[in-house]
C-alpha distance (Angstrom), angle and dihedral (degrees) to the residues before:
residue distance angle dihedral
X1 . . .
X2 3.83 . .
X3 3.73 129.9 .
X4 3.86 121.6 -122.5
X5 3.80 129.6 -168.7
X6 3.69 121.0 -140.2
X7 3.77 111.7 -150.4
X8 3.80 113.4 -162.7
X9 3.83 115.7 -141.4
X10 3.80 121.1 -174.0
X11 3.73 146.3 67.4
X12 3.85 114.3 -33.0
X13 3.61 124.4 -136.7
X14 3.77 114.2 -165.1
X15 3.75 118.3 -136.1
X16 3.75 87.4 -125.4
X17 3.90 89.5 63.5
X18 3.79 92.5 56.7
X19 3.88 127.4 85.5
X20 3.75 113.5 -114.3
X21 3.88 88.3 -103.7
X22 3.85 92.0 52.5
X23 3.77 90.4 47.9
X24 3.71 92.2 50.5
X25 3.81 92.0 48.2
X26 3.89 89.2 50.4
X27 3.80 91.8 50.2
X28 3.77 92.1 47.4
X29 3.80 93.0 48.1
X30 3.81 94.7 51.3
X31 3.84 89.5 42.8
X32 3.85 90.2 56.0
X33 3.87 89.8 48.8
X34 3.81 92.0 48.0
X35 3.78 90.1 50.6
X36 3.85 90.2 51.1
X37 3.77 91.2 47.6
X38 3.82 88.5 52.9
X39 3.80 117.5 163.2
X40 3.86 91.2 1.6
X41 3.81 88.3 73.6
X42 3.77 104.1 94.1
X43 3.81 98.7 164.7
X44 3.83 120.9 8.0
X45 3.85 84.1 -154.4
X46 3.73 125.3 -159.1
X47 3.80 144.8 -108.6
X48 3.84 116.2 -87.0
X49 3.83 121.1 -115.7
X50 3.80 128.8 -167.6
X51 3.85 114.9 0.1
X52 3.77 145.2 -171.9
X53 3.78 135.3 177.0
X54 3.75 120.2 -139.2
X55 3.74 117.4 -165.7
X56 3.79 129.3 -146.8
X57 3.88 89.7 -105.4
X58 3.76 90.0 57.6
X59 3.72 97.2 -105.4
X60 3.81 122.3 130.2
X61 3.79 126.1 -139.8
X62 3.77 136.6 170.3
X63 3.78 114.0 -68.2
X64 3.75 118.2 -117.3
X65 3.86 124.6 -101.3
X66 3.75 97.1 -84.8
X67 3.75 109.0 140.4
X68 3.78 107.1 175.9
X69 3.79 150.1 -27.8
X70 3.78 145.8 -123.5
X71 3.79 129.5 -168.7
X72 3.78 121.9 -147.0
X73 3.81 135.4 173.9
X74 3.82 119.3 -132.6
X75 3.87 141.3 153.1
X76 3.67 94.5 -108.8
X77 3.91 145.0 -19.7
X78 3.78 91.6 -80.4
X79 3.76 90.0 56.3
X80 3.73 92.6 46.0
X81 3.83 89.4 53.0
X82 3.81 91.6 47.9
X83 3.74 88.4 56.7
X84 3.84 90.3 66.3
X85 3.80 89.4 70.3
X86 3.84 107.0 118.0
X87 3.83 92.9 12.6
X88 3.78 101.4 150.6
X89 3.84 91.1 -145.5
X90 3.91 85.5 69.9
X91 3.84 96.4 43.9
X92 3.85 100.4 97.4
X93 3.74 95.2 70.3
X94 3.75 93.0 -156.5
X95 3.82 98.6 117.7
X96 3.84 94.2 -113.7
X97 3.73 96.6 109.7
X98 3.81 135.1 53.6
X99 3.70 140.2 177.7
X100 3.87 113.8 -141.8
X101 3.72 112.2 -157.6
X102 3.82 125.3 -155.1
X103 3.67 130.7 176.0
X104 3.92 110.6 -126.9
X105 3.77 106.9 -131.9
X106 3.83 124.4 -155.1
X107 3.73 116.1 -106.6
């Protein structure tokens, strides 16, 4: 089995910006997805906080719009993509959010 990282790209909504009901719905939706992913879920991950981007010439720029990550284990890239089914982050279907998937290779 290989490990894959999901990098979440899109607008972030902090839990503090949600009503208690919206927060509960978000937690329940992710809980259902995590249960569905089961043993494939290696690291539920976390949202990202403050960020910066440092370039190879020493300059700093604004970091991209990555907002969090998750690590899963799957047989191959196709299986890792299939695990995104039901992922609440992709539920709006408005094209504003994406999950970028990369295989994590051994060093």
